[in-house]
Structures are given as C-alpha cells and as structure tokens.
N, C-alpha and C positions, 0 to 999 in steps of 0.2 A: 504494500500500500504506500502511496505517496506520503512522505513524511514532511517534506519542505518544498513549498511551491513559490516560484517567482511569477508575479503577475505583470505581464508586459503590456500594461495599459494604464489608464488614468480614470478619473471621474467616477461617476456612479457605478459603472460596471466593475471597476476595481474594488470599490466598497462592497458591492454585492457578492463578489467572489470571496473576499476576506471573511464575510459573515458565515458563509457555509463552511469554509475551511476551519474557522474557530470551533464550530459545532462538531466537526469531524476530528478535531485534535491535530490539524495540519498546520505547521508553522508557515507563516507567509512573509514574503519579501516583495516589496513594491519598488518600482523604478519611477523616477520623476525627472522632469526637466527643471532648469533653474527657475522657470516661471511658476512651477507647481510646488516649490518648496513650501512646506506648511499646509498643503492641501489635505483634505480629510483622509484620502487613501494612504498618505504617508504617515498620518497619526495613528491610524488603526492597525497597520501592519506591525508585525514583530520587528521588522527592520526595513529601512528604505535606503535606496542608493540613487544618487544623482548621476544621470547618464549623459548629460549634455545641456546645451543652451535651449532657449525657447523654441527655436526652429525644429519642427518635428523631424525633418530629414537628418538632423544631427542628434536626436534624442530618441523619441518613440519609434522612429523608423531605422534606427542605427542597430543593425543586427549584431555587429561585433560587440558593441558596448553592452547590449542586453544579455548576450550569452556570457560575456566576461563577468557581468554582475551576478548571474546565476551561479557560475562556477566559484567565484570568489566568496559567495555567501553560503556555499555548500547546499544548494538546492538540488533536488533530483528530478524536477519537472518544471515546465513553463506553461502557463495558461495565457493565450494571446488576447482574451477578451473579445471585443468587437471593434471593427475599424482597424486602422493602422496596419499591422502585420497579420491580422487574424485569418486572412485567406491568401496568404503569401506562401506558395509552395516552397520557394527557396528558403524562407525562414524555417518552415516546418522541418525541412531536410537538414538545415544547419543545426537545429536544436538536437535532432537525433544523432547527427554526426559528432556532436559534442558529448554524446553519451547520456543525454537527458531525455526524459519523456516529454512528448508534446501532447497537450490536452486538446486533441482534435483529430481529424481524419489523417490518413497517410498522405504524405507529400504528393504522391502520384494522383491520388483522388482529388486533392485540391487543385492540382495543375489541370486535370481533365475538366473539372467542373468550372474552373475559372475561365476557360475558353468557351464562350456561350455557343459557338457553333458545334464544338465537340459535345457539349452538354445536350444539345438538340438531337444529335445523332444517338447519344446514349438513351435518351427518352424514347425515341422511335424504336430502338432495339428492344426496349422493355415494354413496348406496346402502350406507351403513354401518349395521348394525343398532343400534338404540337401545333402552334399557329402556322398557317400557310406562310411560306417565305423561302428565302435562300438557305441552302444547306451548306454553302461555302461563302467565303468573304466576297464582297463586291469587287470585281477586278477592273471594271470599266463602266463608263456612263452608259454605253450601249447595252451592256448586260443588265445594268440597273433598270433601265427603261423597259427591257423585255420582261424582267421579273415583276416589276410594278404593274405592267399591263396584264400579265397573267393572273395575279392575285387581286388586282383592282385597288384603286385609290380609295381612301387614304392609306399610306404605308408609313412605317416607322423605321428609321435607321438607328441601329444600336451599336455601341462599341463592343466588339467581340470579347475584349478583355476587361470590360468595365461593369459598372453598376451604379446604383444610387442616383440615377438620373443624368449622369455625366455621359457625354458623347451620344446623346439621343436627340433626334430631330424628327418631327412629324411632317410628312409631305402630303399635301392635299391634291396637287396636280403636277403634271410632268414638267412644266416650266420652272418649278421650284427645286427640282431634283438635283441638278448639278451643284448649285450653291449649298444645298443642304448636305450633300455628301462631303463637300470640302470642309464645311464648318464642323460636322460631326467627327470627321477624321482628325482634324486639327485638335479638337478638344480631347478626343480619345488619346492622341499622342501625348498631349500635355499632362493628362491626369494618370494615364496608365502605361506610358512609354510604348504604346502600341496603337498605331492609327488604323488598324483593321476594323471595318464595320460590316455588318450584314443587314439584311432587310427582312421585315416581317409585315404581315397584314396588320394595320392599326385598327383595333376594335374601339369604336366610339363609345365612351362612357361605360366600360365594363365594371365588374366587381373584381377587386384584387383579393384573392383568397390564398392562404398558405397553410400547408399541413406541417405540423411539428412532429419530427421523428427522433427516436433514439435507437442506436444500434451498437452491438458489441463487436462488430467485425467478424463474427463467426456465424452469421445467418440469423441471429435473434434480433428482430426489428419490431419496434412497437410505435404506433402513431398515437398522438395525444389530441386528436381532433384538429379542428381548423381555427385559424384566426382570420377575421375580416379586417383588411388594412386599406379599405377603399378611400378613406378620408385622407387626402394628400394635397400638398401644394408643390407644384413643379416636380412631381414624382417623389417628393419627400413625405414620408408618413407622419401624420399628426395624431390620429386616434385609431386605436385598434381594439377589437372586441372578440370574445369567444363565448359561445358559439356564434356563427354568423346568422343573422336573421333571414337569409335567403337560402341556406343550405339545409335540406331535409335529411332524414336518416339514410335514405337510399343513395343520394349523391355523396354524402359523407363516407359511406361504405365504399362506393366506387372510387372516389378520389384517394381514400386511405389505402385501398388495395393496390391501386396504381403506384402510389408513393412507396409502399413497402416493397413492391416488386422491383422498382428501380434501385432502391437502396441495397436490396439483396444482390442484385446484379453487379452493383459497384463494389460489393464487399465493404460497405460503408462502416465507419467506426466513429462513435461519438454522437453529438447532437447536430442536427441539420434540419433545414426547412426546404420544402419544395413549394415554389410559388406558382400559382395558376391564375389565369384570367377566366372569368366566368360571365357568360352572357346567354340569355334565352335558354336556360336549362342545359347548356353545354359548357365544357371547360377545356382549357388548353394549357399545356406546360409552358412556363416562362423561363425559370431558372432555378438553380439550387444554391442556397446560402450554406456553405460548408462551415458553419460556426453556430454558436448561440446567437440569438438576435436580441435587439434592444427590447422588443415587445414580448419576450419570453415570460414575464410575470403573469400575463393574462392566462396563459396555458397552465402555469404552475397552480394558479388558484382553482381553475375549473377541473383540473385533473388530480389535484392534491399531490403534486410531484415536485421535488426540488431538482430542477434540470441541471444545475451546476453540480450537485452531488452525484448525479448519474454520470456526468462527464468525467468526474474525478475517479469514480469507480471503474469505468471502462478503460480510462488511460492507465490505471493501475493493474489491468489485466483481470479484473473481477467482472462478475455478471451484473446485468441490470437488475434492479430490485422491482421489476415490473413483469406482469404476465405477457405472453405473446400477443401480437397483433394490435390491440387497442385497449384503451382505458376508458372507463365510464366517465362522462362529464357531469359535473355538478354545478347547477346554477348558471349565472352569467357574470362574466368579468369584463371590465372596460378599462382601458388605459389612455390617459392623455399625456402627451409629451409637453413639458414646460421648457420652452426655449428662451434664452436670453437674447433680447433684441439689441442690447447695449452692453458693453463691458463695464466694469466698475467694482466697487467694494460693496459687499452685502451688509447694509447697516441694520437690517431687521430680518429675522428669519423665524416665522411662526407657521410650521407645516400643519396641515389639517390632521385631526385625530378622530376618534370615535369609531362607531361600528362600521365594519365593512371596508375600511380605508387602509391602504398601504402606500407608503411613499418611499421610492428608491431615489436617493440623491446624494450628492457630495457637498451640498451647501451647509453652511453654518454661519452664524452671525460673525462678521469679520472676514469671511472668505473673500478672495479676490477672483473675479471672473475676467480672465484675460481674453484678448481678441485673437489669440493664436490658434484656438482649437474649436472643436465642434460646439455649437451653441446650446446643446442639450444640457440642462442643469438639474432637472428632476423629472421623475415619472410618477404620476398619481394613478394608482390602480384601485378600483373598487370591485367588490364581489358580493352579489346578493342573489336571491333565488330566481329573479327574472329580470329581463332587459329594462323595462320601464323603471323599476326600482333602482337599477344600477345607474341609469341616466340621472335620476333625481339625486342619488347619493354623490355622483360625480359633480353635479352642479353645486351642491352644498359644500363639497370638499374644496373646489376651486374658489368659491366665494370666501372661504375661510383662510385660504393660503395667502399669507402676507410675506412678501419679499421686498425689502426696502433697499434702495441704492441702485437698482438696475430695473430696466423695463423688460417685461416678459410678454409672451403671447397669450396669457391667461384670458384677457378680454375676448379675443377672437375665438378661442376654444369654447367659451361660454355661448357665443353667438351660434356656433355650430350645434352644440348640444341642445340648445333651445329651439332650433329650427324644426319646422314641421317635417321637412324631408328626413332629417336624421331620426327624429322620433318615430316616424312611420317605418323606417328601415328601407324605404324606397329611394335609393340614390345610387350614384356610381362615382367614378373617380373624378368627375367634374363638379362635385358638390362644393368644394371650396371656391372654385371660380364662379359658380352661380351665386354664392352668398356674398362674395367680395369682388364684384365685377370691376371695381375701380383699381384693383391691384393688377398691374400689368405682369404678364408672364415673362419669365426670363427669355 
C-alpha cells in the first residue's frame, strides 16, 4: 500500500487528495510555486516543497523538479490531480521510470486517449457510437471541404491533442472553413504543441453527459452513473449534476455498458470518464478524460464512493472496494463551480454550512488569489433526495457564501439556477448564452 504520496498539483484538488490520504494513514507531500507559498495545500500536507517560480512551465509543469521533490522526500507514489500534468503520458512514464507509482492509467493508455483521433478509433472498435466526422487529421482544405459536405454543416474543428475548449472552432458554412482551420490549428499548436485538428459533425444544443468509471487494470470495471455537464460557457463547465434529468434507466444501462466495454478493451487502470453528446434519444462518444475530474464530488455523493480512495487502492495494486458493473445511485447531487473573476486577497471567507452542503476549496481568510492559475476557487456541492430540493439547497448555499476581497461568478450561477429552463431540466449546452446574450463568445 502507498505509504507516502506526492501531490503534483495545487488548489482545491490538492486539498481534496490530502483529506482522503489522512483518513487512509498516507503521508502527503505537496509541491508549490513561489506564488503559492502559504496556500492551504501547503499547510495541510505533512511536508511541502517549492519547485519553482510562479510561471507554471517552471513549477507545476516542471517534470524534473516534481520527480526530484518526490525522491528527495522519500515518496513512493505521485498523484497528478487535475490539469497540469494529469494527462501527460511523458510525465506518467517519467514517474514510473523513477521507480515511483503513478496514480492513474498506464502511460500508453494516456498517450492513446490523448490523441482524440486514436480515441475515436478505439471507441469504434469497442462498438461505441461516435459522431460522424474525420477519422484522420485534416490534411488539406480540399479534404476538409469534402468531409464537411459529406456530414453536413455545421461542423466543429477540434485539436486532436487538446481539450477544455482550446483549439475548437464551429463552422457554419464553407466560406468560413479555411480561416477556421488556420485559427484552430494555431491555437492547438500554442496550447498543446501540436497543431493537428480533425472535424466532427457539430450537434446544435446537445446535452453533455459523462459516465464515471473505475477500473483495476485486470478487467474489473465499474461505472458510477452519469453526470450532466451541459451548463457551460465557451465549453467550460459551470454546473454539473447527477443523475441527469434526461437520462432514463434504459439509456443509463446502454451508455454504462458501452463505457465498460471500452475500458475493458483498453485495459484501463484507475479513475476515468467517458464523455458523450446526447440528442433526441441518441448518444455519441466524444472523448475520454484519463484522470479524476473536477466534478467528481457529485458522483461521490450519489454513489457513496470516495473516488480518490479507489484511485489510491488501484495504484497500490489492490482491488476496488466496489461490486462489478454499476453502483446504485442515491438521491440527486448538484455542483456549482465558484470562479474568481479578479485576483486579490481574500478579506472575508464564510462558506455555506448546514444540511446537504459540501464545499471543496482552498480558500481561507487571508488567502491570496493570484492571476497565474486557473480561476476555480471553490466547488459547492449539495445532495438531497430529489432534483428540485437540490436546486433550492444550492441557491440557499450560494446566497450564504461570503467571499470578500475578490469578485466571483456566484451572481451568474444564481441566475442560472433560478431560470425556468434549468428548473425544468429542458436545456442544452447553449443555456448560458441564452441567459446572458450580452456576453460575447470568445
């Protein structure tokens, strides 16, 4: 069993991992940049090591410094968290080459799934439906026009090595295609050092549904139901919930079976999520996130499962503490991401408490929110017996949440929660744009 773990991340996810480790008796070491000295994850860990300046390329993305810190502090494993190096196959391999355990899939699995084109091929091989589109990278404008004509406009260009909305462009008609390819490719090269893009049919206003899975790498795979992540702004998730109000038991079983089949084919190890687009009773594979996700708490609450604990058990060579295939879901969970809109010092911090409320955060009074990293500062999660009660509980929780010194997106989250569209469950990925038409898209 892992005895000492280095957490190669920061913020709320590092704090989240520390808490499970403490319950399991695992010693924790965190790393931090000079900008994060004194952050909550450095305070809660048993030991913390500065690995570089505020620039993430010299700290949280510095593979050599992270592995050196793990070896120097006598850790036997590294957890990558989310973002940064969490889906970097080179990092996973470097960790194992250093004689350490990597809390995540094998490097080759990460490499395969990180290439969105290869991931589409894997899904097809496992008989999982994929959206119509190119099965290879776009090689020329002529080829792009041919594919777009075959599948029909609108289409979407995607960075084959990317995610998170980067390197993506929606194309509604042929005359926009050449410029869109150029922009998407440049952005993909800038963010992922790979300008390769491919094309898929763009589904107008679908639902974004993902299946959470855990696997031990030996054929034992379990799915923990779905999360609905359709409330987004520029492809960035804002609100997540489980179960989805549009998924019935039959579709849940079909999607779950497809997801399990793909993970077994891959020999997947650890926690992972398969993302689907859903429209008019059909669903299509989009991608695999080969890591734990930001929104994992909603699944933890409805499935009564500590996903971080299961990751650590599997990385240690132990079995999952779960029965095969699926776990029964209890009640309804809802998560709102609280993002900082401005940097600054937190002068007041009064998180919501009371029944049904959980807050995952790295904030405290006096904490400094720097402009250098992701804007996520807290996740508010509620869990009640049914959806409408969860919405009411979330509204109450966000109203109670006092954060002084910085500006957050809490007011806009409340607008969404109070809207008739969200309440009814009848909405798609364009909900934010409909509620805030004055905000121009990127």
